Structure formats: structure tokens, C-alpha cells
N, C-alpha and C positions, 0 to 999 in steps of 0.2 A: 431609687428615689424614695424619700420618706413618705409616710402617710400624710404628714402635715403638708408637704409640698404638693402631693397629688390632690388633696382637698383644696388647697389654694388655687390650683390650676382649674379645677372644676368649677369653683365658685366664681372665678374670673370670667368663665364662659357664660355664666348666668346673667351677666349684666345685660339689661335691655338695650337694644340698639334702636334708636329713633331715626327714621329717615330725615334728612335735612329738607326743610321747606322754607322758601322765602315768600311770606305773605304779601310783600310789596309788588310781586308780579301780578296780583289780582286787580290792582288799581282800585281798591275799595278801602275806605277809612275804617270800616268795621273790622275788616280782616287784620288790620294792623293792631287793633285793640284786643283781639281775641286770642286766647291761649290755644296753641296747636298741639296739645297733648290730650290723651284720653281723660275724661272726667274721673274714671276709675281705672287704675292700672291693673294689669293682669287679665284674668278671665280664662275662658276655655280655649283650647287649641283646636276647636272644631266649631263649625257654624251652629249656633244655638237657636237663631231665629231667622225667619224669612219674611219679606213683605208680601202680603197677599191682597190683591185688588178685590174687594167685596162688591163694590158697585162703582160706577164712574165717579162718584163723589166721596168714596170711603176706601181707605187703605189701612190695613191692620198689620202689626208685627206679631207673628204667631210663632210659637216654639216648634222646632223640628222634632221628629220622633226620637232621634238620638238624644236630644236635649232632655226629653221627658224620661227616657229610659235611664239615663245616668243617675238622677236623684232617686228614682224608684228602686234601683239596685241598692243604694245606700239604705233606704227604708227597709227593704226586705232583709238585708244582712243584719241590720239593727234589731228588727222584730224577731227573726229566728234566733239570734244570739241571746236576746233577753229571755225568750221563752225557754231555750235549751239550758242556759246557765241558771235560770230561775228554778227549773225542774231539778237540775243537779244540786242546787243549793238546798232545796227542800228535802233531798235524799241524803243529806249529811255533809256535803262539801260546802260549808258555809262561806268560804272565800269566793266561790263562784257566784253566790248570791250577792255578796257585798261589792264585788268588783265587776263581774260580768254583766249583771243587769243594768247598772248605771252606764257602762260603756255601750251596751246594746241600745239603750235609750238615747244616748248622745248621737249615735249613728242614725237612728230613726229620725230624730228631730232635726239634725243637720240636713238630711235628705228632704224632709218636709219643708224646711225653710227655703232651700234652693228651689224646689219644685214650685212653691207658692210664688216666689219672686219671678221665675221664668214663665209662669202661667198668667201673670198680671198683664192685662191687655194694654197695648199702646196703639192708639187710634188717631188717624188723621181724617177728619170729616169736613169736607168743603161745604156741604149743605148747611151744617150748623156753624161752620167757620171755627172749629175747635180742634185742638190737639189734647187728648186725654191720656194720662199715664197712670197705671195702677188700678185700684179698685173702683175709682169713680167712673160712672157710666157716661159715655159720650152721646147722650140723647136729649140734653136740655141745656139751655144757656146757663151760665154761671159755674158749670163744672169745667175743669181743664183750663187750657190757655187759648186765647184767641189766635187763630192762624196768622192774622195780619200783624200780631205782635212778635211773631217769630221771624227773625231776620235771616237765619241761615240754619241749615242742617249739615253738620259735619260728619263725614265718614272717615275715621282716622285708623290707619293700620298701625300695628305694633308687632315687633318681632324680637326674638331673643333665642337663647339656646337652652336645651334641656340638660339637666344634671346627669341623667342616666344615659343619654345618647347624645352624640355630638350633632344631631340634626337640628335644623332651624325649626322654630315654631312661629306661626303667624296668627295674629289675633286682630280683630277689628272692633271698633267702638263707634257708636253714634252719639253725638252730642246735639241736643236741641237747644 
């Protein structure tokens, strides 16, 4: 089998498989108008967040330890690479300075960007009647979205195949 045919076969296995769902079974007019696909396709193949009950009136989506560790490893690799290659560049290997330092910085900032996004709070607060996402604090009126304006919370599964191994991956997304 040629390399081209092997590549074609592996790429065909990467196609995302969406489970079929008939929204008419819910007898809800909003369900018929709603898209039943994740707002953002892809994502991690492990659970990145969990819901935690803070009080009877407040629930927060918080990152799991593994989700925090993943971007931190990117940041550490980037930082060590930039320092090591910068030192090598100062000692005469100028290519390490011009190529290695920017690549290390890219790793660092990609990790920082992922970490910042995963640490952004997502809060449901019944006392204030608000859902807040991102850096806005859920502690006063005017920030976030009114809970009574939210019609539904979708939890949508997504599955596909890995290129490196033929095992299934499963991912979930929540749409508010």
C-alpha cells in the first residue's frame, strides 16, 4: 500500500462522527430552531471543567487539575527552550537565538492563552439571577446574562477518531 493511500485512510478516520438526534422528540418549538452542534468544534479529549456547587444559589464551572497542568507544561517547555536557546545563541550559535527563542516564546504564550481561557470563570448565580462568563464578576446587576433570558443549556457530545491510534475520542461541549 502506498504512502498516499495510507494517509488517505488515516484522514478518512479523522472525520468527526455526530450522533443523530431528532429535536422534534422534545415537543419544544425552541428545540426545532436550535442548532444541535457544538458552538466550537474540537476541544480536548479529556474533561477540562467540572461544575461545583458553591452555595445553594451559586454554581461555577471550574477547571480540573489536568486541564491546568496541560497549558502549564506548554509554558514550562517554552520558557526553558527560550532560556536554553537564548544562552546558546549568546555563546556563538546565532541560529539558536533567532529560531529557538521565538519558538520557545510561541510555546509559552500559547500555553498562557489556553490557561487564561480555561481559568475564566463561568458562574450561574440564582440570587442575582445572572450567568456570567469570562472576566466579568457575577456580583452586581448589569454584568452577564439574566438567567430568565436563558432558554436552555445544551450539553452536546462529540466523537471522532485519532490519527495516531484507531481508538475513539469523545468530547463534550456546553452551549448556553
